[in-house]
N, C-alpha and C positions, 0 to 999 in steps of 0.2 A: 531487393537491398537499395539502401540510400547510397548517395555519392560517397560518403565517407565510409561505407562498408558495413554500416549498422543496419541490422534488419528494419524493414519498413513496418510501421505499427498498424494493425487493423484500426479502422476508425479515423485514421490520419491520411488526408489526401497526399499523393505522392508528388505533387508539384513542388517546385523550388520554393515558392512563396510560403507554403505551409511549414516547410523545414525551417525557414527563417524565423516565422511566427513562434514555431515551437521553442526554438532556443531563445527567442526574446521573452516569452512567458515564463520559461524556466528561470531566466535571469531575474524577472520581476519577482517571481515566487521566492527566490533564493534571497534577494534583497529584503523583502517583507519579513521573510523568516529571521534573518539575522539582525535587522535593525529594530523592528517592532517587538518582537517576542524574544530576540537574542538567543534563538535555539542553539542548543549544545548537543552535538551528536557524538555519542560514545560507541565504539566497537564497529564503525562503519567499514573498516578493513575486513570484516568478515563477509562482506557482500562480494561475491565473485566478479572479476573484472570482465569475464567473458562467458558464454554458454547460457543455457536458460536458467532462470532462477525466479522462484516465487517470493516476493516480499510479503510477509504476513504480520501486519501491524494489528494491535489493538484499536478499538474504534471507539471514540468518545466525542468526536467533534467533526463538523464538516471539513474544517481545515486540515484534518489528518492526511487527505489526499496530497495537500501541497507541501506538508512537513516531511513526508516520506522521501521526497525528492532530495533531501539533505544527505541522505546515506549513500548515494551513488550519482556518478555523473553520467551514467548510461541513460539512453531514452527509455521511458517506462510506460507501460500501457496499463489501464485499469478500467474495471466495469463501474458503471454508474447507473443509479435508478432511471429507468426510461422516462418518467415524467419530467425530468430535467431538460428533455429535448422539446417540450411544449413551446419554449422560446426558441425560435430558429437562431438568433444571434447566440443565445447561451449554449445551445447545442453545439454550434459551430466552434465556439471557444473551447468546450469541453474536448471536441474531436481534435482540435489543434494540440491540446495538452496530452493526447493519447487515449481518451476515454472512447468507450463504446457501450451503448445501452444494454441494460438487462432488465427483463420483467420478473420482479420478485414475487408476483402472485402465485407462481408455480415454477417448475423446472423449465428453464430457458435453454433449449438445446442449442439454438443459433448462438446465444452468447457463450455458451460452453465450448462450441467449435471454434469461435474466434479467439477465446482465451487459449485453447490447446494450439491454435495456429501461431500465436505470439510466441509460446514456448518451443514449439517444434522449429521455429525459425531462428532460436537461439536468443530470444529477447527476455526482457525483464517484465514480469507481471505482477501488479498489486493485488492481492486478494485479502479482503478483510474476513478472517475466519468466523467473527461474530455475526456477520451477514449484514447488519445495520448498526447504527450508532446505539450504544448502550449507555448507562449511566452507573456510576459508583465504582468500588475499588475491586469488584470481583469479576473474574473471567470465567464464563462458564456457557454451556449449551452451544458448542461450536458447530457451525455447518461443516460438511464434508468436502466442500469443493476443493480446498487447497491441497488435502491429502489425496483426493482423487486425481487432480491434474498433475501432481508430482509423481504418482504411480504410472500414469498414462505416458508421461513424457520423460520421466528420469530427471526431471528438475529438482534440485534441493530447495527446501523451505527455509527462509531466513527469518526467524521471529523478531519481532520489533515491539518494545514497550514504549509508549509515549506518556510522559507525565506533563500535565498542565494545560493540555489543549481543551479539557472540559471547562477550565476557568475562563480560557480565551474566548470560548464560543460553544457553550453548552447545547445539548439537543433542544431544539426549539427556538433558540435565540436567532435574531437576524443581525446582531450586533457583534462586532469584533472588540475584545477588550485587551489591554495590555496585560501580558502575563509572562513568566518566565517558563519556558518549555524545554523539556529534556527528552532525548531519544536514546535509548539503550538497545543495541543491536547484539543478538545472540548469535551463537556459532550455527551453521547451516545444519538442518536436519535431513539426513539422507532419506530419500524417497522409499516407500515399500517396494520390495522386489516382486515383480510380476512376470509371467511368462510371455512368450510371443504373442499370445492371444490378447494381452494387455487387460486381462480381467482382475478387477480389484474385489477382493472378498470383503465381506462385512466385518469379518475379524480384522483385517488390515486396516479398514477404515476407522473402526473403533480404537484399535490400539494406536495408530498414528495420530488420531484426534486427541487422545488422552495426553500423549507425549507433547504435542503442540500446545495443549491447553496449560499443562503444568509449566512449560517453559515460557509461555506468554505471561502467565501469573507471576512467575518470578521476575521477569524483566519489567513488567508493569509495576511491581512493588518498588524496584529499584529506580526507575524513571520517576516515580512519584516523589521519592525521597530526594533525588537528585534536583527536581523542579523546585521542591520546598527549600532546599538549602540554598540554591541560586537566589530564590526570591527573598530569603532572610538576610542574605549577604549583600544584596543590592544597596547602593548608596541611597539614602533617604533625602528627598528634597527638603529644604529648609524654608 
């Protein structure tokens, strides 16, 4: 546990300086979100204020990691692809932000164990159910990680639609563009019920995955409309 009673995050050093850097970087992300993209978050009150929770956003842009921090003041942890650790400094900054590496070429049991540890300690874990950045308006082919972790730990899944982030930084781009971004947070989805053995059946994974996919699609559609409405109502430069 940290000094303020929050669970320590795997991948984040437990020294006082790292806690200060984490808070500083969160403030920087918040400032950029609110001033450059004028992010509007709707339904953030649905995120539990304590206990384990999985935040499950759609994923259309690299900046989605930073945008999700707008829906809760709690420390968050998330997986990031391991090749981002090729840069020692870049990897260290990611760790300060609460990230830990995952190898996406196959099942990464180590990353899964770290993710489960975040939730078992009562923390907040960001899991992108689509697995990687996608493009376009359709949510499909979800990975099973979010539902599996929810069943194993009892953590609810909070689905999040993000509209406008693909305009701000589409997949493959290295430049940030000004755009209006909207986050729409759904009601928590209860985890599948499992026995003491914590075994999750294929049926439970499929059923939970389809429920999550349908809700993500609904929220993504709403968030897209919200972002478009914000952009059209913004004052135009003369």
